[in-house]
C-alpha positions as a Markdown table, in Angstrom:
| # | Residue | x | y | z |
|---|---|---|---|---|
| 1 | Unk | 89.5 | 46.0 | 190.7 |
| 2 | Unk | 90.4 | 44.9 | 187.2 |
| 3 | Unk | 88.0 | 45.1 | 184.3 |
| 4 | Unk | 87.3 | 41.9 | 182.5 |
| 5 | Unk | 87.1 | 41.9 | 178.7 |
| 6 | Unk | 83.2 | 41.6 | 178.6 |
| 7 | Unk | 82.9 | 44.8 | 180.7 |
| 8 | Unk | 85.4 | 46.6 | 178.5 |
| 9 | Unk | 83.4 | 45.6 | 175.4 |
| 10 | Unk | 80.1 | 46.6 | 177.0 |
| 11 | Unk | 81.5 | 50.1 | 177.8 |
| 12 | Unk | 83.0 | 50.4 | 174.3 |
| 13 | Unk | 79.7 | 49.5 | 172.6 |
| 14 | Unk | 77.8 | 52.0 | 174.8 |
| 15 | Unk | 80.4 | 54.6 | 174.0 |
| 16 | Unk | 80.2 | 54.0 | 170.2 |
| 17 | Unk | 76.4 | 54.1 | 170.2 |
| 18 | Unk | 76.2 | 57.3 | 172.3 |
| 19 | Unk | 79.0 | 59.0 | 170.3 |
| 20 | Unk | 77.3 | 58.1 | 167.0 |
| 21 | Unk | 73.9 | 59.4 | 168.1 |
| 22 | Unk | 75.4 | 62.7 | 169.3 |
| 23 | Unk | 77.8 | 63.2 | 166.4 |
| 24 | Unk | 75.8 | 61.9 | 163.4 |
| 25 | Unk | 72.3 | 61.8 | 164.8 |
| 26 | Unk | 72.1 | 65.3 | 166.3 |
| 27 | Unk | 75.0 | 66.8 | 164.4 |
| 28 | Unk | 76.5 | 68.1 | 167.6 |
| 29 | Unk | 80.2 | 68.7 | 167.3 |
| 30 | Unk | 82.8 | 71.4 | 167.4 |
| 31 | Unk | 84.7 | 70.1 | 164.4 |
| 32 | Unk | 83.4 | 67.7 | 161.8 |
| 33 | Unk | 85.1 | 64.6 | 160.7 |
| 34 | Unk | 86.1 | 61.1 | 161.8 |
| 35 | Unk | 88.6 | 62.5 | 164.3 |
| 36 | Unk | 85.9 | 64.3 | 166.1 |
| 37 | Unk | 83.8 | 61.2 | 166.2 |
| 38 | Unk | 86.7 | 59.1 | 167.6 |
| 39 | Unk | 87.4 | 61.6 | 170.3 |
| 40 | Unk | 83.7 | 61.4 | 171.3 |
| 41 | Unk | 84.0 | 57.7 | 171.6 |
| 42 | Unk | 87.0 | 58.1 | 174.0 |
| 43 | Unk | 85.2 | 60.7 | 176.0 |
| 44 | Unk | 81.9 | 58.6 | 176.1 |
| 45 | Unk | 83.9 | 55.6 | 177.2 |
| 46 | Unk | 85.4 | 57.5 | 180.1 |
| 47 | Unk | 81.9 | 58.9 | 181.0 |
| 48 | Unk | 80.4 | 55.4 | 180.9 |
| 49 | Unk | 83.3 | 54.0 | 183.0 |
| 50 | Unk | 83.1 | 56.6 | 185.8 |
| 51 | Unk | 79.3 | 56.6 | 185.8 |
| 52 | Unk | 78.8 | 53.9 | 188.4 |
| 53 | Unk | 80.9 | 55.6 | 191.1 |
| 54 | Unk | 79.5 | 59.0 | 190.3 |
| 55 | Unk | 75.8 | 58.3 | 189.5 |
| 56 | Unk | 75.5 | 55.0 | 191.3 |
| 57 | Unk | 74.7 | 51.4 | 190.5 |
| 58 | Unk | 70.9 | 51.3 | 190.0 |
| 59 | Unk | 68.3 | 49.6 | 187.9 |
| 60 | Unk | 70.1 | 46.3 | 187.9 |
| 61 | Unk | 67.4 | 44.7 | 185.8 |
| 62 | Unk | 69.3 | 46.1 | 182.8 |
| 63 | Unk | 72.9 | 45.2 | 183.5 |
| 64 | Unk | 75.7 | 43.1 | 182.2 |
| 65 | Unk | 77.9 | 41.8 | 184.9 |
| 66 | Unk | 79.1 | 44.9 | 186.8 |
| 67 | Unk | 78.1 | 47.2 | 184.0 |
| 68 | Unk | 74.8 | 49.1 | 184.7 |
| 69 | Unk | 73.6 | 50.1 | 181.3 |
| 70 | Unk | 71.3 | 53.1 | 182.1 |
| 71 | Unk | 73.9 | 55.0 | 184.3 |
| 72 | Unk | 76.6 | 54.2 | 181.7 |
| 73 | Unk | 74.5 | 55.7 | 179.0 |
| 74 | Unk | 73.7 | 58.8 | 181.1 |
| 75 | Unk | 77.4 | 59.2 | 182.0 |
| 76 | Unk | 78.6 | 58.7 | 178.5 |
| 77 | Unk | 76.1 | 61.2 | 177.1 |
| 78 | Unk | 76.7 | 63.8 | 179.8 |
| 79 | Unk | 80.5 | 63.8 | 179.6 |
| 80 | Unk | 80.4 | 63.9 | 175.8 |
| 81 | Unk | 78.0 | 66.8 | 175.7 |
| 82 | Unk | 80.1 | 68.6 | 178.3 |
| 83 | Unk | 83.2 | 68.1 | 176.2 |
| 84 | Unk | 81.6 | 69.4 | 173.1 |
| 85 | Unk | 80.3 | 72.4 | 174.9 |
| 86 | Unk | 83.8 | 73.2 | 176.3 |
| 87 | Unk | 85.3 | 72.7 | 172.8 |
| 88 | Unk | 82.8 | 75.1 | 171.3 |
| 89 | Unk | 83.2 | 77.6 | 174.0 |
| 90 | Unk | 87.0 | 77.7 | 174.0 |
| 91 | Unk | 87.6 | 76.7 | 170.4 |
| 92 | Unk | 88.3 | 78.9 | 167.4 |
| 93 | Unk | 86.8 | 82.3 | 167.5 |
């Protein structure tokens, strides 16, 4: 029920890497700056965290404890891209 520190750290590392790739690698953002990157880290963390109940726990060869890496990456990227799309759609006009 409770998350141990190692799982929290694994989700945080996945979130930072995914957010950095989306923000700096692809230049995909609604607003530039550090605040936009940090908001992506938060959104990516939530996406990685809820990925197991939503996507499933599969490919356990690449896992750390109860953190399944591939579904966490897919969840983090998916929710981050969705959040940027919503921000661009309903943002400044």
